[in-house]
C-alpha positions as CSV (number, residue, x, y, z in Angstrom):
1,X,-0.1,-0.5,-0.5
2,X,1.9,3.5,-1.4
3,X,1.7,6.2,1.4
4,X,3.8,8.9,-0.3
5,X,5.2,9.8,-3.5
6,X,8.6,11.5,-3.3
7,X,10.1,13.4,-6.0
8,X,13.2,14.8,-7.6
9,X,12.8,18.2,-8.8
10,X,15.3,19.0,-11.5
11,X,14.7,16.5,-14.6
12,X,12.0,15.2,-12.9
13,X,9.0,18.2,-12.5
14,X,11.5,20.1,-14.6
15,X,13.3,19.9,-17.6
16,X,16.7,18.2,-17.6
17,X,19.4,20.4,-16.5
18,X,21.5,18.1,-18.7
19,X,19.9,19.3,-21.4
20,X,21.3,22.7,-21.0
21,X,24.7,21.0,-20.3
22,X,24.9,19.5,-23.6
23,X,23.9,22.7,-25.3
24,X,26.7,24.8,-23.5
25,X,29.0,22.3,-24.8
26,X,27.8,22.3,-28.5
27,X,28.4,25.6,-28.4
28,X,31.8,25.6,-26.5
29,X,33.0,23.2,-29.4
30,X,33.3,20.5,-25.8
31,X,33.1,17.1,-25.8
32,X,29.4,15.8,-25.0
33,X,29.4,14.8,-22.0
34,X,32.3,16.9,-20.6
35,X,30.8,18.5,-18.0
36,X,28.7,15.4,-16.4
37,X,32.9,13.9,-16.4
38,X,33.9,17.1,-14.4
39,X,31.1,16.3,-11.8
40,X,31.9,12.5,-11.4
41,X,34.9,12.8,-10.6
42,X,35.6,12.7,-7.1
43,X,31.5,13.0,-7.1
44,X,31.6,13.7,-2.7
45,X,34.5,15.6,-2.9
46,X,34.6,17.8,-5.9
47,X,33.4,21.4,-6.1
48,X,29.6,20.3,-7.2
49,X,29.5,18.0,-3.8
50,X,30.9,20.8,-1.4
51,X,28.2,23.5,-2.9
52,X,25.1,21.3,-2.5
53,X,26.5,20.7,0.8
54,X,27.1,24.4,1.4
55,X,30.2,24.1,2.2
56,X,31.5,26.6,0.2
57,X,30.1,29.7,-1.7
58,X,29.0,30.4,-4.7
59,X,32.8,32.4,-5.3
60,X,34.4,29.3,-4.0
61,X,32.6,27.2,-6.8
62,X,33.1,29.1,-9.1
63,X,37.0,28.7,-8.6
64,X,37.2,25.8,-7.8
65,X,34.9,24.4,-11.0
66,X,37.3,26.2,-12.9
67,X,39.8,24.4,-11.8
68,X,38.7,21.3,-11.6
69,X,37.6,21.4,-16.0
70,X,41.2,23.3,-16.7
71,X,42.7,19.9,-15.5
72,X,40.5,17.9,-17.6
73,X,41.7,19.9,-20.7
74,X,38.9,23.3,-21.2
75,X,38.7,25.7,-18.0
76,X,34.9,26.4,-17.6
77,X,33.6,29.0,-14.6
78,X,31.6,27.4,-12.2
79,X,29.1,30.4,-12.7
80,X,28.8,29.2,-16.4
81,X,27.0,26.2,-14.7
82,X,25.0,27.5,-12.0
83,X,23.6,29.8,-14.9
84,X,22.7,26.6,-16.7
85,X,20.4,24.4,-13.5
86,X,17.1,25.9,-13.8
87,X,14.9,24.2,-15.8
88,X,11.4,24.1,-17.5
89,X,8.5,22.9,-15.8
90,X,6.5,19.9,-17.4
91,X,3.0,20.5,-16.9
92,X,2.0,16.8,-17.6
93,X,4.5,15.9,-14.0
94,X,2.6,18.7,-12.0
95,X,-0.7,17.5,-12.9
96,X,0.5,13.9,-11.6
97,X,1.7,15.4,-8.6
98,X,-1.6,17.2,-8.3
99,X,-3.2,13.7,-8.4
100,X,-1.0,11.7,-6.3
101,X,-1.4,14.6,-3.3
102,X,-5.1,14.2,-3.6
103,X,-4.8,10.5,-2.9
104,X,-0.9,9.8,-0.5
105,X,1.6,12.3,1.0
106,X,4.0,14.1,-1.5
107,X,7.7,15.5,-0.7
108,X,10.5,16.3,-2.7
109,X,14.5,15.9,-1.7
110,X,16.2,17.7,-4.3
111,X,20.4,18.4,-4.4
112,X,20.8,22.4,-4.9
113,X,23.3,25.1,-4.3
114,X,22.3,28.2,-2.5
115,X,22.4,29.8,-5.8
116,X,19.3,31.8,-7.9
117,X,16.3,32.0,-6.4
118,X,14.4,29.5,-4.6
119,X,14.8,25.9,-4.7
120,X,14.7,25.4,-7.8
121,X,17.8,27.4,-8.5
122,X,15.3,29.5,-10.8
123,X,17.2,32.7,-12.7
124,X,14.1,35.1,-13.1
125,X,11.4,36.3,-10.9
126,X,8.9,34.5,-13.6
127,X,10.7,31.0,-13.3
128,X,11.2,31.5,-9.4
129,X,7.1,32.2,-9.0
130,X,6.3,28.7,-10.3
131,X,9.0,26.8,-9.1
132,X,7.4,28.5,-5.6
133,X,3.9,27.1,-6.8
134,X,5.0,24.1,-7.4
135,X,7.0,23.5,-3.8
136,X,4.3,24.7,-1.9
137,X,1.9,21.5,-2.9
138,X,4.7,19.5,-1.3
139,X,4.2,17.4,2.4
140,X,7.7,18.5,2.8
141,X,10.7,19.4,1.0
142,X,14.5,18.5,1.6
143,X,17.0,20.5,0.0
144,X,20.7,19.3,0.2
145,X,21.9,22.9,0.5
146,X,20.0,23.4,3.3
147,X,20.5,20.3,5.2
148,X,24.7,19.5,4.3
149,X,23.2,16.4,3.1
150,X,23.1,15.4,-0.5
151,X,22.0,12.6,-2.5
152,X,22.4,9.1,-2.7
153,X,23.7,9.5,0.9
154,X,20.7,6.8,2.1
155,X,20.5,9.5,5.3
156,X,18.4,12.0,3.1
157,X,15.6,9.3,2.0
158,X,15.5,7.9,5.5
159,X,15.1,12.0,6.4
160,X,12.0,12.4,4.3
161,X,10.3,9.2,5.7
162,X,10.2,10.4,8.8
163,X,9.4,13.5,7.8
164,X,6.1,11.9,6.2
165,X,5.8,9.9,8.9
166,X,6.0,6.7,6.1
167,X,8.2,3.7,6.3
168,X,10.1,3.4,2.8
169,X,8.6,0.6,1.8
170,X,5.3,2.5,1.3
171,X,7.1,5.3,-0.6
172,X,7.8,5.7,-4.1
173,X,10.4,7.5,-5.7
174,X,11.4,9.5,-8.8
175,X,14.5,10.5,-9.7
176,X,16.4,10.7,-13.3
177,X,19.7,9.4,-11.9
178,X,19.9,5.8,-11.2
179,X,22.8,6.9,-8.4
180,X,20.5,8.4,-6.7
181,X,17.8,5.5,-7.2
182,X,20.3,2.7,-5.9
183,X,20.3,3.8,-2.1
184,X,16.4,4.1,-2.1
185,X,15.5,1.0,-3.5
186,X,18.0,-0.9,-1.3
187,X,16.1,1.0,1.7
188,X,12.7,-0.5,0.5
189,X,11.6,2.1,-1.5
190,X,9.5,1.0,-5.1
191,X,11.6,3.6,-7.6
192,X,11.2,5.0,-10.8
193,X,13.8,6.3,-12.9
194,X,12.4,8.8,-15.0
195,X,13.6,8.9,-18.6
196,X,10.5,10.7,-19.8
197,X,7.3,12.2,-18.7
198,X,5.5,9.7,-20.2
199,X,7.4,6.7,-19.2
200,X,7.4,8.0,-16.0
201,X,3.5,8.7,-15.1
202,X,3.0,4.8,-16.8
203,X,5.0,3.1,-14.1
204,X,3.8,5.6,-11.3
205,X,0.4,4.8,-12.3
206,X,1.0,1.0,-11.7
207,X,3.0,1.8,-8.7
208,X,0.1,4.1,-6.6
209,X,-2.9,1.5,-8.6
210,X,-4.9,5.0,-9.4
211,X,-4.5,7.3,-12.6
212,X,-2.0,10.4,-12.6
213,X,-2.4,12.2,-15.9
């Protein structure tokens, strides 16, 4: 019996920042996946990890990311990456969130940084307002930049379940990254890897047992 649906934000309720990364790489003549390769190197201690846990400032991240990218062949200021993070809201996923809220508890676990406006790191007031409207739907939101813990640390999933008053086994978790789904699944959560809204909503309906579209 599902008692809660817990959502990642970027790449699930919004378009993926990876799309923006790819666009930046094409514009700069960089190999596809270059930015992600930097973030995947020393994933628990690199500039990205430090910033998501609020263990460095924006200025420090700007410098550290530039140093890490330069070591791989091309210097990219960290501030360039921050400008790419805020995706566009996916209306069909927000509709599904609302349908879930009518039946079960809903929560959000997002790895984010202290930059931009609000939990979605929006770069404009208009986008910030749209993100805030979505965030207001959740019964509880956990932001890595505020709690000092980031996915895939198992503690962050436990924190979400505790805050919602549900067991992991009674929860469904959606994320676009397999590395973030693995610990959730190990805790007993039903997991859905979001490859596209259509695929994710089909799997979500099967998991919760009621229409979400």
